[in-house]
N, C-alpha and C positions, 0 to 999 in steps of 0.2 A: 683538788687533785684531778677530778674528772674534766673540769674546764681546761686545765693545763694540758692534759693529754690530748683532748680534742683539738686544741690550738696547735700543738706540736705535730699532730698527724696531718692537719690541713696545710701546714707550712712546709713540710718536708719535701714534697715534690718540687716546690719552687727553689729550695736550697740546692737540689741536685741538678736542676736544669742549667744549661750553659747558654747565657744570653749573648755570647759573642758569636761572630760568624762561624758556622760549623763547616769544617772541611772533611767531609766523609767520602772521599774518593781517592783513587790512585794510591791506596794504602798497601803496605806489605805485611802488616801485623794486626791481629785482632786479639784483644784480651777477652777470652770467653769466660762464662760463668762456671767456676769449679763445681763439680757435682756434689762435693761434700760441704760446700758453703751455703747451707740452707737452714736458717735458724728455725723455721717452722717445722721442718722435718726432724731436726734434733730434739726439739722440745715437746713434740707431740707425745703425750703420755709421760715422758721423762720428767716434765716439770713437777709432777706429783711426788717423785722420789727426791728431787732437789729440795722441794719446799717442806717436806715432812721428815721426821726423824727416820733414819735408816734402821735396818734390822740389828740383830744381836752383834754382828761383827762390824757394823757401821760402814759397810761397803756395798756398792751397787755396780752392776755391769750391764751395759747395753751394746748390742750388736745390730747394726743396720746394714741392710743390702738395698742399694738404690741404683736405678737405671734411668739414664737421661738421653734423649735423642732430639734431633732438630727437625724442623719442617722447612721446606723451601720458602724464601721470602724475597721479594723484589729488592728491598733495601740492602740485604746482604749480597745479592748478586751484583749491585752497582758499587759496593764498598771498595772493591779491588780494581775497578775499572775507571773510566772517565766520568765526570759529573753527568748525572742524568742519562747515562748510557748503560743498558744491560746487554747490549750486543755491539761488538766492535768489528770494523772491516779492516782487512789488511790487503794492500794493493801495491803492485810494482809501479815504477815510474812511467811505463808505457801501457798501463792498464786502462780499461774504459772508464773506471771510476776513480781516476787519480785525483780529481778535484774534490771529491767527497770522502776520501778515505780517512780513517782514524789513525792508522799506523802504516808507515812506509815499509814495504816488504824487505827492501834492501837492508834496513837497519837490523832486521832479524836474521840476516844471512841467507835469505832466499834469493837464488841467483837468476830467476826468471823474471825479467822486467814486466811481463804481461800477467804475472800471477795475481789472482784475486781469491779471497775467501773471507769468511766471518767466523767469529767464535763467541761463546758465552761462558759464564761461570755460574755455578750454583753451590756455594760452600755448604757443607754439611758436617756435623760432628756427632759422634756417639760417645758417651761416657758411662761407665758404671763403676761402682765402688763397694767395698766391704769396709765398714767403719766400726772397729771395736772401741769402746769407750769405758773408762773406769772412773767411778765417783767415790771419793773417800771423805767421810765425815771427820772434821778436825776437832770437834768438841772434846773427844777423849784426851787430847793433849793437855787440857786444863790450863791453857794459856789465854789470858784475857783478850789478846789481840785476835785470836782465832775463834772466839765465841760465835756460835751460829754460823761458822764458815765451813767450806768444803773445798776439796781439791779435785779438779777434773782433768783427766788425761785422755787424749784422743789421737789415734794414729790411723788415718784412712789409707787404704790400699786401693789404688785407682788405675783404671785403664782408659786411655783416650785414643780415639781414632778420628782423624780429619781427612776430608776429601774435598778438594775444591771443585770437583766435577767439571773439568775442562771439556768443552764440546765444540768441535769445529764443524762448519757446514759450508755449502756453496763453493767448494774448492774447484778452481779452474786454473789450468796451465801450471801444473806443479813444477817445482824446480828439480834440479838434479843433485846427486850427492847425498850426504847424510842429513842435510837440512833441505827438505823438499816441500814441506807444507807448514801450517801454523803449529800443529801439535808437535812435530819434530823440532821446530825452531825453539819453542819454549822449554824444552828439556835437553837442548844440545849440550854435549859434554864440555864445550869451551866455556860455558857459563858456570861459574862457581856458586852463584847466589841467585835468589829471586826467580827461580824456575816456577813454572805453573804447569800442573798436570801430574802425571806419575801415579795416579790412582790413590789408594788408601795409604796413609802414613800413621802408624800406631806407636804408642809408647805406654809403658806401664811402670808403676813403682809406688813408693810411699808419697802421698800428697803433701804431708806435713807432719811434724811432731808438735802438737799443741798442748800447752799446759796452762790451765786457768786456776785462779783462786777466786772464789766467790763467797757471798754472804747472803743469808736469808734474813731479810729485814722484817717480813711479815708473812705468816702462814696460819690463818685462823678463819674458820667458818666460810671457806671458799674464797677468801681474800689472800692473794699472794704477791710478794715483791722480792725479787732477787736481782743482785747486780754482781758483776764479775770483771776481772781484768786478767791479762796474761800475755803470752807471746806465742808466735808460730815460727818454727824453724823449718826451712825447706827440706824436702826429702830428695826426690828425683831431680835430675838436672833440668836446666831451662831450655828455651827454644834454640833451634839452629836456623840461621838465615838462608840455608840452601834453597828452601822453597817458600813461596808466598803462602800465607795462612799456615804457619808452622805449628806442629803439635808440641804441646808441653803439658806437664802434670802440675796441678796445684797453682801456686802463685808465681810461676816462672822464676824460681830461685830467689825470690825476695823474702827477706826476713820481715815479719810483721808484728805489730803490737796491737792487742785487742782490748776492747771494752764493750760492755753491753749491759742491758737491763731488761727485765721482763716483769709485767704486771698481770694480775688477774683480779677482776672486780666482780663480786657476786651481785647479780641483778635481782635475786629473790628477796622479797620482804621478809619471809620466814626462812631463816638459814637452816632449819631442820627439815624442810620439805624436799623430797626428791621426786623427779629429777630436778637438778638445779640448772640455771642458765647463768653463764659468766661471760664477761667481755674481757678479752686479753689483748695486750700490746707487747710486742717484742721489738727490741732495737739492738742491732749488732754492728760494730764498726771495727775495721782492721786497717791500720796505717802501715803501708808497705814502705820499707826503707829502700833507697836507691841502690842499684848495682850497675855493673857494666856488662854490656852485650854488644854483639855486632848486629847492626840493622842496615837495610838497604834504603837509600834516600833518593830523592828526585832533585832536579834543579828548580829554582824558584820560578813560579808561574808557568812551568812546563810539565804537566802531568805525564806520567809514564816515561819521562826522559831517561830513566835508568836503563831503558832498552835501546838508547842511541849507541853509536859506535864512536870510539875516541882514538886520537893519535897522540903520540908523545912528542913534545917539543924537540926539534932537531933530530928526530928519529927518522927511520926509513919511511918512504911514502906508503900510503894505503895499509897501515898497520891494522886498522879496524878492530881495536881492542873492545871487547864487550863492555858496555857501560856498567853492567851489574858488578863487574870485577873492580871497577874504579870507584863506584859510588856506595859500596858497602863499607861502612866505617865502624870503628869501635866508639861507642857512645855511652854516656851516663844516662840511665833511664830512671825517671822519677814517676811512678804510677800514683803516688799520693794515697788517697783514702778510698776504701770500698765500704759501702754502707748498705745494710739490709734492714728493712722495716716491715713488720707484718702486724695485722690486727684482724679480729674477727670474734666469733662467738663459739663458746663451748657449752654443750649440754651433757651433763654427767650425773651418774649415780655412784654407788659404792663399787659397782662391778663393770661398768662400761663408761665410755666417754666418746662423744662425737664432736668433730671440730670442722668449722668452715671459715675460711679466711681469705683476705686479700693482702698483698704485700708489694713492695717495690725493692728492686736491687739496682744499684748504680755505682758509677765511679767517674772520676774526672778524666780529662784528656791527659795522656802521658806526655811528659816534657823530656825532650832529649837535648843533650849537650855533647859536643865532640869531646872525646876523652883522649884524643891524640891529634897531632898536627896533620893537616890534610896536605898531600903533596900537590902543589900548584904547578904541575908540569904537563897536564893533559888538557887537550882541547877537543871539541866535537869535530869528528872527522870531516875534512873537506875532500875535494877531488883532485887528482893529479899530484903534482909536486911543485916545489919552489926551490930556488937556489939558496943554499944555506952557507954556513962557514966553510971556507976553503973551496968554495965552488961546487960542493957536492949537492945532490938532490935530497931534499928533506920533505917531511910531511907537511900538509896544509891543515888549516882549521876552518870551520864554518860555524862561528859562534852563535849565529841567529837561527840555527836550525831548531825544529821541533820534531816530535815523534812522527808527525805526518809529512814533514817537508824537509828537504836538504837545501839549506840556503847557499848562496854563492860563497866562494872562498873569501876569507877576511883579507882586506887590503887597507893600506893607510890612505891618507888624503891624496897622495900622488899616484895611487894605483899600484904601489909596490906590495907584494905579498907580505902579510903580517900574520903571525901565529898568536892567537889569543887564548890563553889557558883559562880553565875555570878555577875559581878560588873558593876558599871556605865560605865566603860571603854569598856565593851563588847557590849553596846547598839549602834545600828546604827540608829541615829536620822533621817537620810536622808529618810528612808522608811516611816516615819510618816508624812513627809511634801509633799506638791504638787511639782511636777516637773515644770520646766519652760515651757512656751508655746510661739509659734509664729504662728498666724493664718492669712491666706490670705482671704480677703473679697472682693466680688464684689457686687455692689448694683446699683439699678436703681429706679427712682421715677419720678412722674409728679405732678405738682401743678396747680391749677386753682385759679385765683385771682378775687375778686370783689372790685372795688375801688369806695368809696362814700365819701362825704364830712366828714372829721374828722374820717372816718372809713375805714380801709382796712381789708378784710377777705380773707382767702384762705383755700382750702382743699387740702390735699396731700395724695397720696397713693404710696406705693413702696414695694420692696422686696429685699432680700439679700441672698447670699450663703456664707458659711464660711468653709474653708478647713484648717485643722491643718498641720503644717509642722512637728511637733513632736508628740509623743504619749500622752503628758500631757494635751490634750484638746480634745473636741468632735468636730465632723463634724456637722455643723449646717446649717439651713435654716430658713427663717422667712419672715413675711409680716407685714406691718403696715398701719394704716390709721389715719390721724389726722386732726383736725380743729383748726384754730387760728383766732383771731379777736383782733383788736386794738380799743380802745375807745377814 
């Protein structure tokens, strides 16, 4: 058994890594680590009540308070921008830096052709939660199927606050009107989606309704083995695409199916000697079911192309419709599996327990599919006008444009103006979904126990740090305190 666990622990990081080419740039959505999804926090001390017979009423209660915050990281700063860029420049067509600019100012609605400025992002998140949890021993039912089994119910109450920390600098030659610089451009009222800035955005609510049925396979002389399965029903609503880096609670309105297993192996030769040293392994997995959401996309091979302007075929000239309003589509979102694994050492006696461990948390890349027909009537905005049906002036397109450059108007081989609309095949759904993540976690905690007739109680405090291996997650730290009692 020990050899098997060591092999599984060694191979797990490779199973979570993504060998394909990673596209961790120009994103609009990030699936962040829910504050309540931490198996090492849940089981600290609590595993003793799960593995041993409960008190007179065969019921135990645990209440956890947990706080989680993020630290700035270069990877997260680049996640929503262009590849390998933590700072982007915005310049007009007559600016001194027109050849090196990252974004054309006119696409953002800034009307001064000599405008220049730069901006950066530094996404941050704060989460905290109160997590009441109820454990019920099913042995009193006297049903063979539920022998050595238990029911676990958890309803976390969560608050989440996101801030993309938009910061502009080096502003020269501001525009006029409501859109006069970079900050005002990215929150302009004509944009319905994919805005950037706006300060803190908070949400609070029930993270999930989780019900598990588990069984204790082994609980003797410091050796433990428990396994469980169940489901998670979403509480608060999911994300809104109005802003990049949207705030959501829990699993973003996805229903999930869970399974998990935890071991404890006594390392003492004499099982009657205290304090004891034990090695523990926890594994938890939740498979999230697809749902439908609105996400803002890009065009293939054109990062940040959602901020281009568009014209409608046979429409009036210079409509300049914001691209975010065109490229935000209803999609089917498949997040697949979220996996958490932790291992470490416990030192314990009858009245206290200390724990030190390492873990990983990860998930695959979200897969998106269009859930509605895309209207193939819009093209990237060109300049001037062309002669349309019945001799009237109509809009032009410039299909070769990028976010940094407006291409010449589209024409056919004879030089006649031609309107080329974008199609569903031009959409890059990858940029609307969250990238995969693999985070490394270190944690430590200490528990104090009070044992009385028919009643065990404990208090536990601890902390953790979390470092992402890829750009698709935040660098986190947190602390927790919890109290549990059996009746």
